[in-house]
C-alpha positions, 0 to 999 in steps of 0.5 A, a space after each residue: 944914633 937915630 933909629 933906622 927907618 924905611 923898614 916896612 910895617 910888614 911885607 908889601 901889602 895888597 890893595 885892601 878888599 874893603 876901603 877902611 883907608 877911607 875912614 881915616 880923615 886926619 892923617 897925622 896920627 897915622 903919619 906920626 906912626 909911620 915916621 918910625 918906619 919910613 923916611 920917605 912917602 908919597 902924599 896925594 892932595 886934591 888940588 882942583 875940583 870941576 863940578 861934583 866931588 865926594 871929597 873937599 879941596 885939600 883932601 889927602 891920601 898918604 901912600 908908604 913904600 910898601 903900598 900901605 895907604 891911609 885917607 882918600 881923595 875921591 869916593 873910591 873911584 881913583 884911589 887904586 890908580 892914585 896909589 899906583 902913581 904914587 909908587 912911581 913918585 916914591 921911586 923917581 921923586 917927580 911930582 905928578 899932577 893927575 887929572 880924572 873925570 869928565 873930559 880927562 884924557 884918562 878914559 879908563 878912570 872916571 867918576 860916578 859923580 860926573 865931576 873932574 878932579 885934579 890930584 897932585 902926588 908928591 914925595 915927602 923926603 923928610 917924613 919926620 920933619 913934616 910930622 914935627 911941623 904939623 904937630 907943632 902947629 896942632 899943639 898950638 891949635 894954630 892953622 898951618 898954611 903951605 904953598 905947594 908947587 905943582 912943578 916941583 912938589 916943594 911946599 913952603 910955609 906961608 906965615 901970613 896967608 892974608 898978605 898975598 894970594 898963591 901964584 899960579 901953579 901953586 896950591 895953598 893947602 891949609 891944615 886947621 886944628 881939630 874941631 874941639 867940643 867943650 862940654 859943661 856938664 856930667 849927665 849921660 848925654 855929656 858923656 855920649 857927646 864926648 864919646 861921639 866927638 872922639 869917634 868923629 876925630 874931634 877933640 872933646 873937653 869937659 867941665 864938671 864943677 866939683 865932679 869926681 877926680 877922674 874923667 869918664 872911663 874910656 874917654 880921651 879928653 883934651 882936658 877935664 876941669 872940676 873947678 867951680 864953673 866961674 873959675 873954669 870959664 874965666 881960664 877957658 880959651 876958645 878959638 874959631 875951631 871950638 864949640 861950647 855946649 852947656 848940658 847942665 840943666 841949670 839956667 843960670 849955669 847955662 847963661 854963664 856958659 853962653 855969655 863966655 862963648 859969646 865973648 869968644 870966637 867959638 863957632 858954635 854954642 849950645 844948650 840942652 832944654 826945651 823950646 820954652 826954656 830956649 825962648 826964656 834964655 834967648 830973652 835973658 841974653 837979649 836983655 843982657 845985650 846980645 845981638 841977633 847975630 850973636 844969638 844966631 850962633 847958639 844951637 838952642 835946644 841943642 841938636 838937630 831935630 831927629 826925634 832923639 830920645 836916648 843919650 846916644 841919640 841926642 848926642 848924634 843930634 848934637 854932633 850933627 849940628 856941630 858938623 853942619 856949623 863947623 868952619 870949612 878949610 877950603 871954601 868951594 
């Protein structure tokens, strides 16, 4: 017999005093937990932006029947109003296209940024099925594309998004795999970068040739590989949501990592070291046939120049560079 759901996690909740729900950007882990308690929830999606918006197109907020929320669709200006509308959507099943901001008929809910946003709130009648669909795409590190009809709230998978643009009244939502930061090294900076990546909702993976059998304590890694570097790189699969950073302090190992990355669709590559060593590495790569466009993908010396001096500060500079270069799901 399937588990009984629609049992709230607690008594109906009040609107939170602090917007901790806005710290949740990736809703899938939350929805994975919620599926054991609810069959039905509401999902609010930011489908239109005019002018400025603190959140990108496609940003989402989940609302449970007991009032629990996760994620956010503005800078805190409209979330309470959206949650109230979502409660009605859960009750009657009719989707709502909400209009807030400059020029909107909703005069009592305005945006401090001066823009205007449209938010589609729809009911998910089979939360477990939705979670399975999302989880399957994520396990394959594949983009999941859904065409969502504003009038009905129905969502349809799009097998070949490049074949046709969405029809009028349809918002094309794209769920990309998480950014994965693959690190090669074993020094304190390597550990700090893996730690920082996880804190920002990215996946971290670690190659440490001949390293200890166990990964660094407290880290959740996509994978940990201690095989010889050439063997590990030969089997390494990188997609266009991956960044590859060599933190080995060895010029030959760094070059092997960069050659691997340049032959892949990884969106960002990086190497630690001084500017003098960076120039030497660029010359060696150019001599080996790397084009200026390929060299432009390399963050070298790794990280933004913020005057970092300790491992966690250096890690912050590297992760900031990854954030700046990561693919955008919905271009403005």
